[in-house]
Every structure is written in C-alpha cells, then in structure tokens.
N, C-alpha and C positions, 0 to 999 in steps of 0.2 A: 789078651781079653777080647772077647766079642761083645758086641753091644746089640741090643734089640728088645724086643717085647716077648714075653713068655706068658701064655695064658693056660690055666690049669683047670680041669673040672673038679666038681665037689669030691670026686673019688681019688684026686691026685693025678690023674692021666693028663699028660700035656697035650693040648688041643691046638695050640698055635706057638710057633716059635719064630726066630729070625730067618729061618728057610722057608717059611709058609708064604705062599702067594694069596694075596687077599684081593677083592675086586671093589670097585667103587662106581656108582652110576655118574656118568659123565653128562649124558644129554638124554632128553626123551622129548617125544611129541606126537603129534598127529599130521600125516601128510595131507595134502590136497588130494582130491580124487584122482586116481591113476586109471585111465582107460585100460581095459584088457589087452594084454600084449604090449603095453608101453612101458616106460621106465621113468624113473624120477631120481635126480641126484639129491642126496642130503648132505649139506656141509657140516662138519664137526671138527672144531679147532683141535689141532695136534693129532688127528685121526690118523693111523698108519695101516697098511696092509700087513699086519702080523698077528701071531697068536695072543698077544696081549689085549686086543680088542675084539669084543664080540657085540653082535647086534640081535636083538630079540624083536620079532616083529608079530603082530596079530591083525588080521584083516577085520574090517568093520562092517562088511556085507558078506552074507553066505555065498559060497561057491556055486557054480552050476552043476556040479558033480563032486562026489567025494573021492573020485579017482585022479583028481588033478593036483598038481603041485601048486600050492597056493600062491607062493612067491619065491624069487630068487634074490639073495643079497650078495652083492659082489663088493669086496673092500678095495679102496684106492686110497692114495695119499690125500688127506684132507677132506674126504667124503666117502660115502657108500652110495651104491646104486641099487635101487629097489625095483624089481620087474615084477608087474602084475600077470600072474598066469592063471587067474580063476575062471575066466570066461565071462566074467561080469565087471563092471567098473566098481571101484571100491576105494576108500581111504584106508590107511594102515596106521596103527599106533606102533611106536618103535621105543625101545630103551637101549642106549649104548653103555655098555660097561667096559671098564679097563682094569685088568689085573697088574699088580706090582710085586 
C-alpha cells in the first residue's frame, strides 16, 4: 500500500498525487545595488545546484536597452550568484523556490 496525498477537482479529475512535485518558497529578498557588469552572491541555507531549486529575479531599475539580458543567475552549493547585465546599476528582487 502506498501513502500520500491525493487531491481531486470538483469534476473528479485527480490533480495532485504522491508522484506530483510541488514547490515551496524558501527565501526572498532584495539585493543591495549591483553595479552593471558586477556580481553578488546570495546565501541560501541548503541551496544546491540541481533542478529542485529555482531562482526568480526582477530588476528594480529599467535597463538601458530592451535588447540586453537583464541578469544571469548561477546556482552553487549554498548560494546563487546574480550578475547585473543591464547597463545600469540596480538592485534586484528575488524569490527562491524548491520542489519536492
């Protein structure tokens, strides 16, 4: 016998079961201002460089061009590195989620 949670929609269709991956927010915040072309490491407890962790980032200043990649996020063990590519200095809001 298997154990787990099953969730059904009102029409009886199963929408969540013990094989489903769900996510939870682990950390969020706003970085200090990162000068254009520079990086900042953000520590997150138990963070790992694998597919169960994701980082969502939004810049707080407009870029100098719509044709630039705003930022790069690189995952490492215990932290992620955020690189500002916008052509202007900016802080960034971030949310870290983990799926299980």
